[in-house]
N, C-alpha and C positions, 0 to 999 in steps of 0.2 A: 812787097817782098823786100826784106832787109838783108843784105849780104855784107854790109859795111861793118868793120871791126871797131875796136874800142878807141882808136885814134882817128876818127873821121867825123864829119858832120852828118852822116847818114842817119844815125839814131835820133839825133835832135830833129832833123827834118821830118823823119817818119813820125815821131811822137807828136810834133806840132801839127802836121797835116792831118793825122788821124784824130787828134783832139778837136780840131776845128770842124772836121767832117761830122764827128759825133755831135758837137754843139748844134750843127745845122740839121741834124736829124737823119744823116746818112747811115746806112749799115756799113760797118768797117770791119775788115778782117786783115790781119797782119801775119805773114809767115816769116820766120827768122831762119836763115840757113847759113851754112859756112861760118865765117867769123861773126856774122850777125847774131849767132846764138848766144853770144856773151851778154846780150842786152835783154835776155828773157826776164830777169828780175826787174829791170828798170821800166819795162813795158807793162808791169802789173797794174798801174793806175788806169791804163787804157782798158784792160780787161774788166776792171771794177766799174768803169764808166759804160760798159756795154759792148766793147769791141771783142771780136774773137781773135785771140793771139795764140798762135801755135808755133812751136820751134821744133826743128829736126833734132830729135834726141840722139841719133847716130852721129850727126855733125858735132853736136855738143860733147858727146862722149870721146870722140877722137881728139878733141881739144882739151879734154880734162874738165869741162864745165858742166857736164850733165849731172843733175841732181834728181835721183828717183823720187817720185812723189810731187815734183814740181808741176803746178797746173800748166796745161798747154803742151805737154810732151806729145810729139807726133812724128810724122815722117813726110816724105815727098808725096805719098799717097794723099795726105791731107791737102797738100798744095794743089794737086789736081782738082780736088773738090772745090777748094776756095776759088781757084782761077775760073772754073766752069760756071760758078755762081756769080762772078764779078761782072759789073758793068764796065769797070776800068781797072787796069793793073799798072802799078808803078813799081819799078825796081830801083832800090837805093843801095 
């Protein structure tokens, strides 16, 4: 789960950890919430590499970042599903 906004190391850390996990064959899901929704576009390469990347469209809309039609639009209901399927959960 990524909550970190544009001026933090959270997005870089999430991207690198997820990319390495994918290279090692792990199943990777990433949920973007709050200020972390600003990174929806920059996480597209992870989605293309096989990760499930979902962002809270309500959080993005409140911040003026929501783009209808963007892949991965979702809600905290999706987070519940991702968390229940996960072996491990990291929050950045």
